[in-house]
Every structure is written in structure tokens, then in C-alpha cells.
VMD Tcl script that draws the C-alpha trace (Angstrom):
set ca {
  {0.00 0.00 0.00}
  {1.44 3.39 -1.01}
  {0.96 5.77 1.92}
  {1.66 9.49 1.82}
  {2.38 11.07 5.22}
  {1.81 14.83 5.53}
  {3.13 16.91 8.44}
  {1.87 20.47 7.99}
  {2.96 23.83 9.28}
  {1.57 27.28 8.55}
  {4.01 27.84 5.68}
  {5.43 24.38 5.00}
  {4.51 20.72 4.51}
  {6.93 17.91 5.28}
  {6.10 14.67 3.50}
  {7.23 11.05 3.25}
  {6.05 8.31 0.91}
  {6.03 4.72 2.21}
  {5.34 1.39 0.60}
  {3.71 -0.30 3.59}
  {2.80 -3.89 4.30}
  {2.05 -5.76 7.51}
  {5.09 -5.20 9.80}
  {7.12 -3.77 6.92}
  {7.55 -0.25 5.56}
  {9.89 1.01 2.86}
  {10.61 4.73 2.51}
  {10.33 5.67 -1.17}
  {10.53 9.46 -1.11}
  {10.60 12.42 1.26}
  {10.79 16.18 1.07}
  {9.77 19.57 2.37}
  {7.67 22.20 0.61}
  {8.40 25.65 2.03}
  {7.27 29.25 1.54}
  {3.58 28.42 1.24}
  {1.79 31.73 0.83}
  {4.73 33.11 -1.15}
  {6.42 31.12 -3.88}
  {3.61 28.54 -3.58}
  {0.23 30.29 -3.19}
  {-1.46 27.89 -0.75}
  {-1.74 24.41 0.76}
  {-3.79 23.17 -2.21}
  {-0.96 24.05 -4.61}
  {1.61 22.57 -2.20}
  {-0.21 19.23 -2.15}
  {-0.51 19.24 -5.94}
  {3.24 19.95 -6.15}
  {3.99 16.98 -3.85}
  {1.74 14.62 -5.83}
  {3.26 15.69 -9.15}
  {6.76 15.18 -7.76}
  {5.90 11.73 -6.41}
  {4.11 10.67 -9.58}
  {2.61 7.58 -7.96}
  {-0.91 6.35 -7.23}
  {-1.42 7.06 -3.53}
  {-3.63 4.56 -1.70}
  {-3.94 6.28 1.70}
  {-2.86 9.51 3.40}
  {-1.75 9.91 7.01}
  {-1.95 13.35 8.64}
  {-0.16 14.51 11.78}
  {-2.56 16.48 13.99}
  {-1.11 18.07 17.12}
  {-4.22 18.41 19.29}
  {-7.04 15.92 19.66}
  {-7.95 17.08 23.15}
  {-9.58 14.48 25.39}
  {-11.63 13.05 22.53}
  {-9.18 10.79 20.67}
  {-7.38 7.90 22.33}
  {-5.95 6.59 19.06}
  {-5.53 7.41 15.39}
  {-8.79 7.50 13.40}
  {-10.22 7.48 9.90}
  {-11.08 11.06 8.99}
  {-14.72 11.95 8.40}
  {-16.73 15.12 8.90}
  {-17.14 14.45 12.64}
  {-13.37 14.15 13.06}
  {-12.81 17.39 11.15}
  {-15.35 19.16 13.38}
  {-13.53 17.86 16.48}
  {-10.15 19.09 15.18}
  {-11.78 22.49 14.56}
  {-13.13 22.50 18.13}
  {-9.63 22.00 19.55}
  {-8.09 24.73 17.38}
  {-8.41 27.17 20.29}
  {-5.98 24.97 22.26}
  {-3.48 24.70 19.37}
  {-3.92 27.86 17.28}
  {-0.53 27.53 15.57}
  {-0.81 23.83 14.73}
  {-4.36 22.60 14.13}
  {-5.36 25.21 11.48}
  {-2.61 24.23 8.96}
  {-3.39 20.56 9.58}
  {-7.05 21.25 8.81}
  {-6.12 23.11 5.64}
  {-4.00 20.20 4.44}
  {-6.63 17.62 5.39}
  {-9.42 19.48 3.60}
  {-7.42 20.17 0.44}
  {-5.94 16.68 0.20}
  {-9.37 15.09 0.69}
  {-10.64 17.13 -2.25}
  {-7.75 16.11 -4.49}
  {-7.57 12.50 -3.27}
  {-11.24 11.99 -2.57}
  {-11.57 8.24 -3.09}
  {-8.93 6.98 -0.65}
  {-8.76 6.79 3.16}
  {-7.33 9.70 5.13}
  {-6.16 9.04 8.70}
  {-5.53 11.50 11.55}
  {-2.70 10.66 13.97}
  {-2.83 12.84 17.11}
  {0.16 13.92 19.19}
  {-2.09 13.99 22.26}
  {-3.54 10.47 21.84}
  {-0.62 8.73 23.59}
  {-1.58 10.54 26.80}
  {-5.29 9.78 26.71}
  {-5.02 7.11 29.42}
  {-2.85 9.08 31.86}
  {-4.05 8.79 35.47}
  {-6.43 11.55 36.48}
  {-4.11 12.61 39.29}
  {-1.39 13.23 36.65}
  {-3.42 15.23 34.14}
  {-5.59 17.34 36.47}
  {-4.46 20.72 37.83}
  {-5.26 21.74 41.40}
  {-7.53 24.61 40.38}
  {-11.33 24.72 40.84}
  {-12.76 21.64 39.14}
  {-15.35 23.71 37.30}
  {-12.62 24.98 34.94}
  {-12.00 21.43 33.77}
  {-15.73 20.90 33.32}
  {-16.28 24.21 31.51}
  {-13.08 24.68 29.53}
  {-11.33 21.27 29.57}
  {-8.29 22.74 31.32}
  {-6.00 19.74 32.00}
  {-2.62 18.37 31.00}
  {-2.74 17.05 27.43}
  {0.91 16.40 26.58}
  {2.58 16.69 23.18}
  {5.23 14.92 21.06}
  {3.20 11.78 21.79}
  {3.90 10.10 18.44}
  {7.64 10.51 19.02}
  {7.47 9.14 22.57}
  {5.38 6.18 21.38}
  {7.95 5.42 18.68}
  {10.86 5.62 21.14}
  {9.12 3.26 23.55}
  {8.56 0.60 20.92}
  {12.09 0.88 19.57}
  {13.55 0.67 23.07}
  {11.66 -2.54 23.78}
  {13.01 -4.00 20.54}
  {16.60 -2.98 21.32}
  {16.38 -4.27 24.89}
  {14.74 -7.49 23.63}
  {12.06 -7.25 26.29}
  {8.26 -6.91 26.03}
  {7.12 -3.30 26.20}
  {4.47 -4.24 28.78}
  {7.28 -5.33 31.13}
  {9.33 -2.12 30.94}
  {9.55 1.16 32.84}
  {10.89 3.78 30.44}
  {11.65 7.51 30.49}
  {11.63 8.99 26.99}
  {13.25 12.37 26.35}
  {12.46 14.33 23.17}
  {15.04 17.14 23.15}
  {15.02 19.67 20.32}
  {13.92 23.29 20.09}
  {10.83 21.94 21.83}
  {11.53 19.50 24.67}
  {9.41 17.00 26.57}
  {9.84 13.97 28.81}
  {7.37 11.12 29.30}
  {7.15 8.36 31.88}
  {6.08 5.15 30.09}
  {5.09 2.29 32.39}
  {4.25 -1.02 30.69}
  {3.68 0.72 27.37}
  {1.33 3.37 28.80}
  {2.19 7.04 29.27}
  {1.52 7.82 32.92}
  {2.92 11.37 33.01}
  {4.57 13.90 30.73}
  {6.25 17.27 31.12}
  {4.23 19.34 28.64}
  {0.79 20.33 29.87}
  {-2.29 22.27 28.78}
  {0.02 23.80 26.18}
  {3.61 22.96 25.10}
  {4.87 25.76 27.37}
  {4.94 23.69 30.56}
  {7.84 21.48 31.59}
  {11.46 21.59 30.48}
  {13.51 24.62 29.50}
  {13.38 24.74 25.68}
  {14.89 26.75 22.86}
  {12.65 29.78 23.35}
  {10.07 28.52 25.90}
  {10.47 29.04 29.64}
  {9.04 25.73 30.82}
  {7.86 25.52 34.44}
  {7.63 28.76 36.41}
  {5.66 30.30 39.27}
  {2.39 31.53 37.65}
  {2.47 34.62 39.87}
  {5.36 35.84 37.71}
  {2.91 36.57 34.87}
  {0.79 39.29 36.58}
  {3.93 40.63 38.26}
  {5.67 41.23 34.92}
  {2.44 42.62 33.43}
  {2.29 45.24 36.18}
  {5.98 46.12 36.23}
  {6.36 46.32 32.42}
  {2.86 47.71 31.78}
  {2.09 45.01 29.19}
  {-0.88 42.72 28.63}
  {-1.19 38.94 28.96}
  {-0.60 38.39 25.24}
  {2.75 40.18 25.43}
  {3.83 38.09 28.44}
  {2.83 34.87 26.70}
  {4.75 35.97 23.61}
  {7.80 36.49 25.81}
  {7.43 33.12 27.58}
  {6.96 31.22 24.30}
  {9.35 32.99 21.95}
  {11.90 34.99 23.95}
  {12.65 32.78 26.96}
  {14.32 29.40 27.49}
  {17.88 29.00 26.26}
  {17.57 32.19 24.19}
  {16.24 34.27 27.06}
  {18.85 33.25 29.63}
  {21.87 33.17 27.31}
  {20.94 36.34 25.42}
  {22.66 34.70 22.47}
  {20.75 31.90 20.74}
  {18.25 29.07 21.04}
  {20.52 26.85 18.91}
  {22.34 24.29 21.04}
  {25.20 24.09 18.54}
  {26.01 27.78 19.02}
  {25.64 27.60 22.78}
  {27.99 24.63 23.13}
  {30.68 26.57 21.25}
  {30.37 29.56 23.60}
  {29.82 27.88 26.98}
  {33.45 28.06 28.13}
  {33.75 31.83 27.87}
  {30.22 33.10 28.42}
  {28.67 32.97 31.91}
  {25.09 33.45 30.71}
  {25.45 30.67 28.15}
  {26.84 28.35 30.83}
  {23.95 29.28 33.12}
  {21.41 28.58 30.39}
  {22.91 25.14 29.83}
  {23.09 24.42 33.56}
  {19.39 25.25 33.96}
  {18.55 23.13 30.91}
  {20.43 20.11 32.28}
  {19.13 20.57 35.83}
  {15.49 20.62 34.75}
  {15.92 17.38 32.75}
  {17.64 15.68 35.70}
  {14.81 16.81 37.95}
  {12.16 15.24 35.71}
  {14.10 12.00 35.25}
  {14.42 11.68 39.01}
  {10.76 12.43 39.65}
  {9.53 10.00 37.00}
  {11.82 7.29 38.36}
  {10.12 7.84 41.70}
  {6.61 7.81 40.22}
  {7.27 4.46 38.52}
  {9.23 3.03 41.48}
  {12.20 2.42 39.22}
  {13.34 2.71 35.63}
  {14.75 0.22 33.13}
  {15.97 2.68 30.48}
  {16.18 6.37 29.63}
  {15.89 7.17 25.92}
  {16.98 10.35 24.14}
  {15.93 11.65 20.72}
  {15.53 14.92 18.79}
  {18.09 17.37 17.45}
  {19.73 17.79 20.86}
  {19.16 14.27 22.13}
  {20.70 12.66 19.05}
  {23.60 15.02 18.33}
  {25.14 16.16 21.63}
  {26.61 13.12 23.43}
  {28.61 15.28 25.86}
  {25.43 17.01 26.99}
  {23.64 13.68 27.39}
  {26.50 12.41 29.56}
  {26.10 15.49 31.78}
  {22.36 14.84 32.08}
  {22.92 11.19 33.00}
  {25.67 11.89 35.54}
  {24.41 11.16 39.05}
  {20.78 10.63 38.07}
  {20.89 7.44 35.98}
  {21.34 4.60 38.46}
  {23.43 1.48 37.95}
  {21.66 -1.07 35.76}
  {19.52 1.53 33.97}
  {20.20 1.54 30.23}
  {20.76 4.78 28.32}
  {19.71 4.73 24.67}
  {19.82 7.26 21.82}
  {17.14 6.50 19.24}
  {16.51 8.74 16.19}
  {12.80 9.42 16.17}
  {10.57 8.78 13.16}
  {7.10 10.24 13.68}
  {6.24 9.84 10.00}
  {6.90 6.10 10.19}
  {4.51 5.81 13.13}
  {1.90 7.75 11.16}
  {2.41 5.42 8.18}
  {1.96 2.36 10.40}
  {-1.26 3.68 11.91}
  {-2.53 4.69 8.49}
  {-1.83 1.24 7.07}
  {-3.57 -0.48 9.99}
  {-6.70 1.68 9.68}
  {-6.83 1.92 5.88}
  {-6.30 -1.80 5.33}
  {-9.26 -2.54 7.58}
}
mol new
graphics top color blue
foreach p $ca { graphics top sphere $p radius 0.5 }
foreach p [lrange $ca 0 end-1] q [lrange $ca 1 end] { graphics top cylinder $p $q radius 0.2 }
display resetview
């Protein structure tokens, strides 16, 4: 079965083409279409460009969708009800769900007679314990506005877990794993017996670890304090916390780990940024080890996780106990999407 996987942004679409069979996938083509809205007028034209470049008869399409809220526990065949649900959760993912919807709608028009499948980043966390996903605020805000921890990067964490079980040659349902997706966006998940029981990102991707430009965890009282002192509104503070904080905010130099590693020896702010980054990861690994009453392996992936072994050694020092395996596994979210798409489309 020829499966096209589409991963959409506001001005780009990343794609991969797989020839998929039961328990077997072969990557045939991949690419990135950029500057949508400029050189390429819109998502419709971008999809047409991809199909012309591929020049093959597609049999199913898999779509990455960031936010499925508390509705979707697994990947699903797309119909009008699914599209309506994705629209409903757009308010919770205003930068991510709208381009996914555009791509889904346009590709369903062009490829109208084949199955389209939605694979949700949030689905991996659907079964988290209530005590892990609820916030200690008045319960009515969960009932009225669905304010809870949702978690993100779920497809990546699910892939890492399966690959780790294969590498360790042990059943996934017998393992306690901590999966670390470290890139410009960073998240950690505790995976107990194949189920995600907690994760660092929350209601939005802002919670948790220090990231490239995101602050991660902080005292919420800081927000009104800065608003008053700087005479700015909530939108401006959120812009600062999402786009001007993290490694960039502390270092004053860059959100790119490659640049920061070059400058850490002679720049105190860069060293501080890296120390905070490492400390926060250690803190989560330790807490998740406690929550699961042990850990069999800690897995790293992402641009930072895969390409900075010295940094990973610093993270592991003193927090990874004897007997706990440390693995680096390149993630492949598109492969997971292809597998889910094959399973659903073939049925």
C-alpha cells in the first residue's frame, strides 16, 4: 500500500512516501515544501506539487494532527465528525491545528476516493491517570473549559518506547521507560508497561522543560507581576514566555544548542542557560523514576538528544542509576503515522 504522510505547518509541509505492508515499511521518497503563501500560493498548490513530484498512485494519506484534546485515544479514519472535532480544539493549538485542517481538507478534495487518517500527538496521553493530568484549580474549569494536562510529542514518545523494547529485547508491557524528546521543543514522558503515565508538557507545550525559546515551568504569579511592572498585557507576556525565553532568554545569544555549546566556556550566561537546561531534565528523570518506582531505560531523541553526546552524559551523571540503560534512538514520527494509516486503511 502506497501511503503518503503529511506533516503540515503554517508555511510548509513535510512529506514522506512509504510502501507499507504488515510489519514492513519502505521509505520511497521524502521532502519539504516551504514558503507556502509566497512562492507557492497555498496548501492546495503545495499538495498538488507533492503529488506531481511523487508521480505515484497514492492509496492512503496519514496526517499529523497536534491536538485531539480528550476526545481521541488513538488514530482514526477522517470523516466530517473528526474534522469538526479538530476544529473545536483549534483554540488549544492555534498555531498547529489550522494548517493541519487546511491540508486535510485540500488533500481530501484532491484525493477523494482513498482513506485519510488522523494521527494525534495527544492520543498517547489519553489514558494518563487523572491525578497526573488534572491541575489543582477549581474543578469547574475542567468541566467548563477542559483545562487539563494534554501532553505533546506523543507520536515521538510512542515510537521511542517501541524501539527501546526492541533494542532491549524485552516486552514493552514489562518495561519502565523515560523517553526524552530534546530539540527546540523539549518534553519527557514516563512510560510504564507501554502506557504514558505522566509527561512534562501540559495544557500547552509551554509547561515542563527549558526549551529553545520557551520558559518551561515557572511560578504563575510571575505573569501578573511582569504585566504590572512592564505595563504590558497577557498576550505580550505569553509571547515572551513562548518565543523569547528558554535558552535564548537566559543566554541572550541563541536558542541553537550548537552555538551555545561553542560559547559555553567563555560566556557565563550561556553556561547558566545550559546548567538550567540540564538541571530541569535531571529533575524530571528523578521524579519520573520515583513515580514508577524504578526505571529500566532512559531514551533520548531529537536534534539535541541525538547530536550532543557530551550534553547527554552530563544529564545522566548522578541521576541514571546502575543497571539503567541509556539509549539514543533517532525518532521517526512519520513512520509511526504510516503504520497507523496502514492499519486503519487496510481494515
